N, C-alpha and C positions, 0 to 999 in steps of 0.2 A: 509549497501548495503552487499553484499555476494561473495566470503568467509571474514570471519573476518580476516583469512591472510593479505588480501589486504588492510588494513589499516583502514577496514570501522569497524564500533563499532555500526551498528543500524541495526536491521534485522525487516522484516513487515510479517502480517498476512492478509490475508484477507479472510472474513467470508460469512458462507453462510445467516445472518443475516444482512448482509452488511456494518458488523464494519471493520473498516481498524484500526489494532494493530501496535503499534512500540514496539520495545525493545531494550534495552540497550545490547551488547554481551559483557560479558567480563569474563576471564578464565573458558570457555566452558558453562557459565549460563547464563538464558535468564533472564531479569528484565523489569519488564512491565514498560513503559515512558510513554505512552499516546495513547488514541484510539480516532477516528471521526466514523459519521455516514457517510460513502462512497456514500452509491447505498443504491435506495428505496428496491432493489431486490439483491439478493447474489452480492458478489465480486467474478467474473467468472476470473481475471487476474490479476496479478502485478507485475511490474517490476521497478527494481530502475534506475533511471538515471546513466550516469557513474560517475556524481560528487560524487554521495553517499547521497546527502542532498535532492532530490526529487526522488517520487514514482509518477508514472503513475498505475491508477487501471481502469481497465474495468467491468463493472455491467451488472447485467442481468436484467435492466433498460434502457439499449442500448446507456448509457452516457461511455462517457471516460473523465477522470477526472485526473488532474497535482496536485499534493501534495507536501507542503514543508513538510519534514520531519526531523526535529531537533532534534541533541541525546541526547536531556531532551524534557518532554513536548508532549502536543497531534500535529499530522499533523494537519495540516494548508490547506484548498484549494487556491491552485492557480488559475484553471480553470479547467472550464466545454467542456466538445465538445459535442456537443447535437447531438442528429440521423441525417444520418441514421448508425450507429455503430448496426452490429448485434451480439448475442452470438451464436454460431452456438450451434445446440439441440446437447445435450452429453457433453458438457464441464463442466468441474468441477465448 
């Protein structure tokens, strides 16, 4: 979760190729810890749960997904929310 000053030590990146990447944050450096194919179309948005150990992604495939985000290792899928979610045109 972000910012690291809040006691969290994990950062996440959603990619145009549909990947979800997790990183360990320590001393202002990022170290890759794991990845998963999150969506069949790019990841349009993501957010951490306030607990810091889960990430929600929204993809161009119209699905929202909840992921377990461990401090080390790959993210694991906890739940998929199927359409009717839509990504607005022009969204990142």
